[in-house]
TIRO-2110 file (N, C-alpha, C; in Angstrom, 1 decimal):
// TIRO-2110
96.6, 118.9, 107.0, N, 1, A
95.5, 118.2, 107.0, CA, 1, A
95.8, 117.2, 107.3, C, 1, A
94.9, 116.3, 108.1, N, 2, A
95.2, 115.1, 108.7, CA, 2, A
94.7, 113.6, 107.8, C, 2, A
95.4, 112.7, 107.6, N, 3, A
95.2, 111.8, 106.6, CA, 3, A
94.2, 110.7, 106.8, C, 3, A
93.4, 110.5, 105.5, N, 4, A
92.4, 109.8, 105.6, CA, 4, A
92.4, 108.7, 104.3, C, 4, A
91.7, 107.5, 104.3, N, 5, A
92.0, 106.7, 103.0, CA, 5, A
90.5, 106.2, 102.7, C, 5, A
90.3, 105.9, 101.5, N, 6, A
89.0, 105.2, 101.3, CA, 6, A
89.1, 104.0, 100.9, C, 6, A
88.6, 102.9, 101.2, N, 7, A
88.7, 101.6, 100.9, CA, 7, A
87.8, 101.4, 99.9, C, 7, A
88.3, 101.2, 98.6, N, 8, A
87.7, 101.0, 97.4, CA, 8, A
86.8, 99.7, 97.2, C, 8, A
87.0, 98.7, 97.7, N, 9, A
86.4, 97.5, 97.7, CA, 9, A
85.2, 97.3, 98.5, C, 9, A
85.5, 98.0, 99.9, N, 10, A
83.8, 98.2, 100.6, CA, 10, A
83.2, 99.4, 100.4, C, 10, A
83.6, 100.4, 99.9, N, 11, A
83.2, 101.8, 99.8, CA, 11, A
83.2, 102.5, 101.1, C, 11, A
83.6, 101.9, 102.3, N, 12, A
83.9, 102.5, 103.9, CA, 12, A
85.2, 103.3, 103.7, C, 12, A
84.9, 104.1, 104.7, N, 13, A
86.2, 104.9, 104.8, CA, 13, A
87.1, 104.4, 106.1, C, 13, A
88.1, 104.0, 105.9, N, 14, A
89.0, 103.5, 106.9, CA, 14, A
90.2, 104.7, 107.4, C, 14, A
90.5, 104.6, 108.7, N, 15, A
91.5, 105.6, 109.0, CA, 15, A
92.4, 105.0, 109.7, C, 15, A
93.8, 105.3, 109.5, N, 16, A
94.9, 104.8, 110.2, CA, 16, A
95.3, 105.7, 111.3, C, 16, A
95.3, 105.5, 112.7, N, 17, A
95.6, 106.6, 113.4, CA, 17, A
97.2, 106.7, 113.5, C, 17, A
97.4, 108.4, 113.8, N, 18, A
98.7, 108.9, 113.6, CA, 18, A
99.5, 108.1, 114.6, C, 18, A
99.2, 107.2, 115.8, N, 19, A
99.9, 106.5, 116.4, CA, 19, A
100.5, 105.3, 115.9, C, 19, A
99.8, 104.7, 114.7, N, 20, A
100.2, 103.7, 114.1, CA, 20, A
101.4, 103.4, 113.5, C, 20, A
101.9, 104.4, 113.2, N, 21, A
103.3, 104.2, 112.5, CA, 21, A
104.5, 105.2, 113.3, C, 21, A
105.6, 104.3, 113.6, N, 22, A
106.8, 105.0, 114.1, CA, 22, A
108.0, 104.7, 113.2, C, 22, A
108.9, 105.7, 113.1, N, 23, A
110.1, 105.8, 112.5, CA, 23, A
110.9, 105.2, 113.1, C, 23, A
112.2, 104.2, 112.8, N, 24, A
113.1, 103.9, 113.5, CA, 24, A
114.1, 103.2, 112.8, C, 24, A
115.4, 103.8, 112.8, N, 25, A
116.5, 103.5, 111.8, CA, 25, A
116.2, 103.9, 110.3, C, 25, A
115.3, 104.8, 110.1, N, 26, A
114.9, 105.0, 108.6, CA, 26, A
113.6, 104.3, 108.2, C, 26, A
113.3, 103.2, 109.0, N, 27, A
112.2, 102.6, 108.5, CA, 27, A
110.9, 102.8, 109.3, C, 27, A
110.0, 102.5, 108.8, N, 28, A
108.5, 102.7, 109.1, CA, 28, A
108.0, 101.6, 109.9, C, 28, A
107.5, 101.5, 110.8, N, 29, A
107.1, 100.2, 111.7, CA, 29, A
105.7, 100.3, 111.9, C, 29, A
104.9, 99.9, 111.2, N, 30, A
103.2, 99.5, 111.5, CA, 30, A
103.0, 99.1, 113.0, C, 30, A
102.2, 99.8, 113.6, N, 31, A
101.9, 99.4, 115.0, CA, 31, A
100.6, 99.1, 115.0, C, 31, A
99.3, 99.5, 114.4, N, 32, A
98.2, 99.3, 114.2, CA, 32, A
97.7, 99.7, 113.1, C, 32, A
96.6, 98.6, 112.8, N, 33, A
96.0, 99.0, 111.3, CA, 33, A
95.1, 99.8, 111.4, C, 33, A
94.5, 100.0, 110.2, N, 34, A
93.4, 101.1, 109.9, CA, 34, A
91.9, 100.6, 110.7, C, 34, A
91.1, 101.4, 111.0, N, 35, A
90.0, 101.3, 111.8, CA, 35, A
88.8, 101.7, 111.1, C, 35, A
87.7, 101.2, 111.1, N, 36, A
86.5, 101.5, 110.4, CA, 36, A
85.3, 101.5, 111.7, C, 36, A
84.4, 102.7, 111.5, N, 37, A
83.3, 102.9, 112.2, CA, 37, A
82.2, 101.8, 111.7, C, 37, A
81.3, 101.3, 112.8, N, 38, A
80.3, 100.6, 112.4, CA, 38, A
79.4, 101.3, 111.7, C, 38, A
79.0, 102.6, 112.1, N, 39, A
78.2, 103.7, 111.0, CA, 39, A
79.1, 105.0, 111.0, C, 39, A
79.3, 105.6, 110.1, N, 40, A
79.8, 106.9, 109.8, CA, 40, A
78.5, 107.8, 109.2, C, 40, A
78.3, 108.9, 109.8, N, 41, A
77.3, 110.0, 109.6, CA, 41, A
78.3, 111.1, 109.3, C, 41, A
78.2, 111.6, 107.7, N, 42, A
78.6, 112.7, 107.2, CA, 42, A
77.8, 113.5, 107.0, C, 42, A
78.1, 114.7, 107.8, N, 43, A
77.2, 115.9, 107.4, CA, 43, A
77.7, 117.2, 106.7, C, 43, A
77.5, 118.0, 106.1, N, 44, A
78.2, 119.3, 105.7, CA, 44, A
79.2, 119.7, 106.5, C, 44, A
79.0, 120.0, 107.8, N, 45, A
80.0, 120.5, 108.7, CA, 45, A
80.5, 119.3, 110.1, C, 45, A
80.0, 118.2, 109.7, N, 46, A
80.5, 117.4, 111.0, CA, 46, A
80.3, 115.6, 110.6, C, 46, A
81.3, 115.0, 111.4, N, 47, A
81.3, 113.6, 111.1, CA, 47, A
80.8, 113.3, 112.3, C, 47, A
80.0, 112.0, 112.8, N, 48, A
79.7, 111.4, 113.7, CA, 48, A
79.9, 110.0, 113.6, C, 48, A
81.0, 109.5, 114.4, N, 49, A
81.3, 108.1, 114.5, CA, 49, A
80.6, 107.4, 115.2, C, 49, A
79.8, 106.2, 114.8, N, 50, A
79.1, 105.2, 115.7, CA, 50, A
79.8, 104.1, 115.9, C, 50, A
79.8, 103.5, 117.3, N, 51, A
80.4, 102.6, 117.6, CA, 51, A
79.4, 101.8, 118.4, C, 51, A
79.1, 100.6, 117.5, N, 52, A
78.1, 99.8, 117.9, CA, 52, A
78.4, 98.6, 118.9, C, 52, A
77.9, 98.4, 120.2, N, 53, A
78.2, 97.7, 121.0, CA, 53, A
76.9, 97.0, 121.3, C, 53, A
76.7, 95.6, 120.9, N, 54, A
75.4, 94.7, 121.3, CA, 54, A
75.8, 93.4, 121.8, C, 54, A
76.9, 92.7, 121.3, N, 55, A
77.1, 91.4, 122.2, CA, 55, A
78.6, 91.7, 122.5, C, 55, A
79.6, 92.6, 122.4, N, 56, A
80.7, 92.8, 122.7, CA, 56, A
81.0, 94.1, 123.5, C, 56, A
81.9, 94.5, 123.9, N, 57, A
82.4, 95.6, 124.4, CA, 57, A
83.7, 96.1, 124.0, C, 57, A
83.7, 97.6, 124.4, N, 58, A
85.1, 98.4, 124.2, CA, 58, A
86.6, 97.9, 124.6, C, 58, A
87.0, 97.3, 123.7, N, 59, A
88.5, 96.8, 123.9, CA, 59, A
89.3, 97.6, 124.8, C, 59, A
89.6, 97.1, 125.9, N, 60, A
90.4, 97.8, 126.7, CA, 60, A
91.8, 98.0, 126.5, C, 60, A
92.2, 97.4, 125.7, N, 61, A
93.8, 97.6, 125.0, CA, 61, A
93.9, 96.9, 123.6, C, 61, A
95.0, 97.1, 122.9, N, 62, A
95.1, 96.5, 121.7, CA, 62, A
96.3, 95.4, 121.8, C, 62, A
96.7, 94.8, 121.2, N, 63, A
98.0, 93.7, 121.2, CA, 63, A
99.1, 94.2, 121.7, C, 63, A
99.7, 95.1, 121.0, N, 64, A
101.0, 95.6, 121.4, CA, 64, A
101.2, 96.9, 122.5, C, 64, A
99.9, 97.3, 123.0, N, 65, A
100.0, 98.2, 123.9, CA, 65, A
98.8, 98.3, 124.9, C, 65, A
98.8, 97.8, 126.0, N, 66, A
97.7, 97.8, 126.9, CA, 66, A
97.0, 99.2, 127.2, C, 66, A
97.7, 100.3, 127.1, N, 67, A
96.8, 101.3, 127.5, CA, 67, A
96.4, 102.1, 126.1, C, 67, A
96.5, 101.7, 125.0, N, 68, A
95.7, 102.0, 123.6, CA, 68, A
94.3, 101.2, 123.5, C, 68, A
93.2, 101.9, 123.9, N, 69, A
92.1, 101.3, 123.9, CA, 69, A
91.3, 101.7, 122.7, C, 69, A
90.4, 100.7, 122.5, N, 70, A
89.3, 101.2, 121.2, CA, 70, A
88.8, 102.6, 121.3, C, 70, A
88.5, 103.0, 122.7, N, 71, A
87.5, 104.3, 122.6, CA, 71, A
89.0, 105.5, 122.0, C, 71, A
89.9, 105.3, 122.3, N, 72, A
91.2, 106.1, 121.9, CA, 72, A
91.4, 106.2, 120.6, C, 72, A
91.4, 104.8, 120.1, N, 73, A
91.4, 104.5, 118.5, CA, 73, A
90.5, 105.2, 117.6, C, 73, A
89.1, 105.2, 118.2, N, 74, A
87.9, 105.5, 117.2, CA, 74, A
87.7, 107.2, 117.5, C, 74, A
88.2, 107.5, 118.7, N, 75, A
88.2, 109.0, 118.8, CA, 75, A
89.1, 109.8, 118.2, C, 75, A
90.4, 109.4, 118.0, N, 76, A
91.4, 109.7, 117.1, CA, 76, A
91.2, 109.5, 115.5, C, 76, A
90.4, 108.5, 115.0, N, 77, A
90.1, 108.0, 113.9, CA, 77, A
88.8, 109.0, 113.5, C, 77, A
88.1, 109.5, 113.9, N, 78, A
87.0, 110.6, 113.9, CA, 78, A
87.6, 112.0, 113.6, C, 78, A
88.4, 112.1, 114.6, N, 79, A
89.2, 113.4, 114.6, CA, 79, A
90.1, 113.9, 113.6, C, 79, A
90.8, 112.4, 112.8, N, 80, A
91.5, 112.6, 111.8, CA, 80, A
90.9, 112.8, 110.7, C, 80, A
89.7, 111.9, 110.3, N, 81, A
88.8, 112.1, 109.3, CA, 81, A
88.0, 113.6, 109.0, C, 81, A
87.7, 114.1, 110.5, N, 82, A
87.1, 115.6, 110.3, CA, 82, A
88.0, 116.7, 109.7, C, 82, A
89.3, 116.4, 110.1, N, 83, A
90.5, 117.1, 109.7, CA, 83, A
90.2, 118.5, 110.2, C, 83, A
90.6, 119.5, 109.6, N, 84, A
90.7, 121.2, 110.2, CA, 84, A
89.3, 121.7, 109.7, C, 84, A
88.3, 121.0, 109.0, N, 85, A
87.4, 121.8, 108.3, CA, 85, A
85.9, 121.4, 108.9, C, 85, A
86.1, 120.2, 109.4, N, 86, A
84.6, 119.7, 110.2, CA, 86, A
84.8, 119.6, 111.6, C, 86, A
83.2, 119.5, 112.0, N, 87, A
83.3, 119.1, 113.6, CA, 87, A
83.6, 117.6, 113.8, C, 87, A
83.3, 116.9, 114.9, N, 88, A
83.2, 115.6, 115.1, CA, 88, A
82.9, 115.1, 116.5, C, 88, A
82.2, 114.0, 116.5, N, 89, A
81.7, 113.3, 117.8, CA, 89, A
81.9, 111.7, 117.4, C, 89, A
82.0, 111.2, 118.5, N, 90, A
82.2, 109.7, 118.9, CA, 90, A
80.9, 109.2, 119.5, C, 90, A
80.1, 108.5, 119.0, N, 91, A
78.9, 108.0, 119.9, CA, 91, A
79.2, 106.5, 120.0, C, 91, A
78.8, 106.2, 121.3, N, 92, A
79.0, 104.5, 121.8, CA, 92, A
77.7, 104.2, 122.0, C, 92, A
76.8, 103.4, 120.8, N, 93, A
75.6, 103.0, 120.9, CA, 93, A
75.6, 101.5, 121.7, C, 93, A
75.3, 101.2, 122.9, N, 94, A
75.0, 100.2, 123.5, CA, 94, A
73.9, 99.3, 123.7, C, 94, A
73.8, 98.0, 124.0, N, 95, A
72.7, 97.6, 124.5, CA, 95, A
72.8, 97.1, 126.0, C, 95, A
72.0, 97.4, 126.7, N, 96, A
72.0, 97.0, 128.4, CA, 96, A
72.9, 97.8, 129.0, C, 96, A
73.5, 97.7, 130.2, N, 97, A
74.5, 98.6, 130.7, CA, 97, A
75.9, 98.4, 130.2, C, 97, A
76.4, 99.7, 130.2, N, 98, A
78.0, 99.5, 130.0, CA, 98, A
78.6, 98.8, 131.1, C, 98, A
80.0, 97.9, 130.6, N, 99, A
80.7, 97.3, 131.7, CA, 99, A
81.3, 98.1, 132.3, C, 99, A
81.9, 97.8, 133.4, N, 100, A
82.3, 98.8, 134.4, CA, 100, A
83.6, 99.5, 133.9, C, 100, A
84.5, 98.4, 133.2, N, 101, A
85.7, 99.5, 132.6, CA, 101, A
85.4, 100.3, 131.3, C, 101, A
84.2, 100.2, 130.7, N, 102, A
83.6, 101.0, 129.9, CA, 102, A
83.3, 102.0, 130.6, C, 102, A
82.5, 102.4, 131.6, N, 103, A
81.9, 103.3, 132.2, CA, 103, A
83.4, 104.2, 132.9, C, 103, A
84.4, 103.5, 133.1, N, 104, A
85.4, 104.0, 133.6, CA, 104, A
86.5, 104.8, 132.7, C, 104, A
86.2, 104.1, 131.5, N, 105, A
87.1, 104.7, 130.3, CA, 105, A
86.5, 106.1, 130.1, C, 105, A
85.2, 105.7, 129.7, N, 106, A
84.4, 106.9, 129.3, CA, 106, A
84.5, 108.2, 129.9, C, 106, A
84.4, 108.1, 131.3, N, 107, A
84.7, 109.0, 132.3, CA, 107, A
86.0, 109.5, 132.5, C, 107, A
86.9, 108.9, 132.3, N, 108, A
88.5, 109.1, 132.7, CA, 108, A
88.9, 110.1, 131.3, C, 108, A
88.2, 109.5, 130.2, N, 109, A
88.4, 110.7, 128.9, CA, 109, A
87.8, 111.7, 129.1, C, 109, A
86.5, 111.8, 129.4, N, 110, A
85.6, 113.0, 129.6, CA, 110, A
86.1, 113.9, 130.7, C, 110, A
86.5, 113.3, 131.6, N, 111, A
87.2, 114.3, 132.8, CA, 111, A
88.5, 114.7, 132.7, C, 111, A
89.4, 114.0, 131.8, N, 112, A
90.6, 114.2, 131.5, CA, 112, A
91.7, 113.5, 132.7, C, 112, A
90.9, 112.8, 133.5, N, 113, A
91.9, 111.9, 134.4, CA, 113, A
92.8, 110.8, 133.5, C, 113, A
92.3, 110.2, 132.6, N, 114, A
92.7, 109.2, 131.9, CA, 114, A
93.2, 109.8, 130.3, C, 114, A
94.5, 109.5, 130.2, N, 115, A
94.7, 109.9, 128.9, CA, 115, A
96.0, 108.9, 128.2, C, 115, A
96.0, 107.9, 128.9, N, 116, A
96.8, 106.7, 128.4, CA, 116, A
96.7, 106.5, 127.1, C, 116, A
95.6, 106.5, 126.3, N, 117, A
95.4, 106.1, 125.0, CA, 117, A
95.8, 106.8, 124.0, C, 117, A
96.4, 108.3, 124.4, N, 118, A
96.9, 109.3, 123.6, CA, 118, A
98.3, 109.9, 123.9, C, 118, A
99.1, 109.0, 124.2, N, 119, A
100.4, 109.6, 124.7, CA, 119, A
100.9, 110.7, 123.5, C, 119, A
100.9, 110.2, 122.4, N, 120, A
101.5, 111.1, 121.4, CA, 120, A
100.8, 112.2, 120.9, C, 120, A
99.4, 112.7, 121.5, N, 121, A
98.8, 113.6, 121.1, CA, 121, A
98.9, 115.0, 122.3, C, 121, A
99.1, 116.2, 121.7, N, 122, A
99.4, 117.3, 122.8, CA, 122, A
97.9, 117.5, 123.5, C, 122, A
98.2, 117.9, 124.7, N, 123, A
97.4, 118.5, 125.9, CA, 123, A
96.0, 119.1, 125.2, C, 123, A
96.3, 120.0, 124.2, N, 124, A
95.1, 120.8, 123.9, CA, 124, A
94.3, 119.9, 122.8, C, 124, A
94.8, 118.9, 122.2, N, 125, A
93.7, 118.0, 121.5, CA, 125, A
93.1, 117.2, 122.2, C, 125, A
93.7, 116.7, 123.3, N, 126, A
92.9, 115.7, 124.4, CA, 126, A
92.1, 116.5, 125.5, C, 126, A
92.2, 117.8, 125.4, N, 127, A
91.3, 118.8, 126.0, CA, 127, A
89.8, 118.8, 125.2, C, 127, A
90.1, 118.9, 123.7, N, 128, A
89.0, 119.0, 122.6, CA, 128, A
88.4, 117.6, 122.9, C, 128, A
88.8, 116.6, 122.9, N, 129, A
88.3, 115.1, 122.6, CA, 129, A
87.5, 114.9, 124.1, C, 129, A
87.4, 115.7, 125.2, N, 130, A
86.9, 115.4, 126.6, CA, 130, A
85.1, 115.6, 126.3, C, 130, A
84.9, 116.4, 125.4, N, 131, A
83.4, 117.0, 125.0, CA, 131, A
82.9, 116.1, 123.7, C, 131, A
83.7, 115.1, 123.3, N, 132, A
83.4, 114.7, 121.9, CA, 132, A
82.7, 113.2, 122.1, C, 132, A
82.4, 112.7, 123.3, N, 133, A
82.2, 111.4, 123.4, CA, 133, A
80.6, 111.0, 123.9, C, 133, A
79.8, 110.3, 123.3, N, 134, A
78.6, 110.5, 123.7, CA, 134, A
78.2, 108.9, 123.8, C, 134, A
77.1, 108.9, 124.6, N, 135, A
76.5, 107.1, 124.8, CA, 135, A
75.0, 107.4, 124.5, C, 135, A
74.4, 106.3, 123.8, N, 136, A
73.2, 106.2, 123.6, CA, 136, A
72.9, 104.6, 123.6, C, 136, A
71.9, 104.0, 124.1, N, 137, A
71.4, 102.9, 124.2, CA, 137, A
70.4, 102.5, 123.1, C, 137, A
70.4, 101.4, 122.8, N, 138, A
69.6, 101.2, 121.5, CA, 138, A
68.0, 101.0, 122.0, C, 138, A
68.2, 100.8, 123.3, N, 139, A
66.5, 101.0, 123.8, CA, 139, A
66.2, 102.2, 123.8, C, 139, A
67.0, 103.2, 124.0, N, 140, A
66.5, 104.7, 123.9, CA, 140, A
65.9, 105.3, 122.4, C, 140, A
66.7, 104.7, 121.6, N, 141, A
66.6, 104.6, 120.0, CA, 141, A
65.2, 104.0, 119.9, C, 141, A
64.9, 102.9, 120.4, N, 142, A
63.5, 102.0, 119.9, CA, 142, A
62.4, 102.8, 120.7, C, 142, A
62.6, 103.3, 122.0, N, 143, A
61.8, 104.1, 122.8, CA, 143, A
61.3, 105.3, 121.9, C, 143, A
62.3, 105.9, 121.4, N, 144, A
61.7, 107.1, 120.2, CA, 144, A
61.0, 106.7, 119.1, C, 144, A
61.5, 105.4, 118.5, N, 145, A
61.1, 104.9, 117.2, CA, 145, A
60.5, 103.6, 117.3, C, 145, A
59.4, 103.3, 117.6, N, 146, A
58.9, 102.0, 118.1, CA, 146, A
58.6, 101.2, 116.6, C, 146, A
58.3, 101.5, 115.5, N, 147, A
58.3, 100.9, 114.4, CA, 147, A
59.8, 100.4, 114.1, C, 147, A
60.6, 100.9, 114.5, N, 148, A
62.2, 100.2, 114.1, CA, 148, A
61.9, 99.2, 115.1, C, 148, A
61.7, 99.2, 116.2, N, 149, A
61.8, 97.9, 117.0, CA, 149, A
61.1, 96.9, 116.7, C, 149, A
60.0, 97.0, 116.3, N, 150, A
59.0, 96.1, 115.8, CA, 150, A
59.7, 95.4, 114.6, C, 150, A
60.2, 96.2, 113.9, N, 151, A
60.8, 95.8, 112.5, CA, 151, A
62.2, 94.7, 112.8, C, 151, A
62.8, 95.3, 113.7, N, 152, A
64.1, 94.5, 114.4, CA, 152, A
63.5, 93.3, 114.6, C, 152, A
62.7, 93.0, 115.9, N, 153, A
62.1, 91.9, 116.4, CA, 153, A
61.6, 90.8, 115.2, C, 153, A
61.1, 91.1, 114.3, N, 154, A
60.3, 90.6, 113.4, CA, 154, A
61.6, 89.9, 112.5, C, 154, A
62.9, 90.7, 112.1, N, 155, A
63.8, 90.1, 111.3, CA, 155, A
64.8, 89.5, 112.2, C, 155, A
64.9, 89.6, 113.6, N, 156, A
65.4, 88.4, 114.4, CA, 156, A
64.9, 87.1, 114.7, C, 156, A
63.4, 87.1, 114.3, N, 157, A
62.6, 85.9, 114.5, CA, 157, A
62.3, 85.2, 113.3, C, 157, A
62.8, 85.9, 112.3, N, 158, A
62.7, 85.3, 111.0, CA, 158, A
63.8, 84.7, 110.4, C, 158, A
END
């Protein structure tokens, strides 16, 4: 079973990716901390991890490793959370156009031409990840749900 943890202070699920810990000379070294979804949808047979991007973009790297990006962290986190018993997806919900590096990163993971964010995972896991990344714009949501758009506009003005 893949590990997860519950953040008891906020009630949010936090996940520490497997790459976050290395063992050296009998000591554990923490390389990256836990991560949280902006929205986590749990169904009976699946998890949907939503990464909301409105005024920021997918981080292309983390401090200690320039090839470990936010997309890799989030994808691995939802995979760990789902474990062996549930399916999983990562949805990037963005406002406006994706940045060039975001488009390239997503395309690279989907095609399998970019795998630097997962050097510790076997090829068969990376193969599964190729079909687990989706994108959706806030505008597409509002096109289907106009009353939500009006409510958000009123909230931002008030």
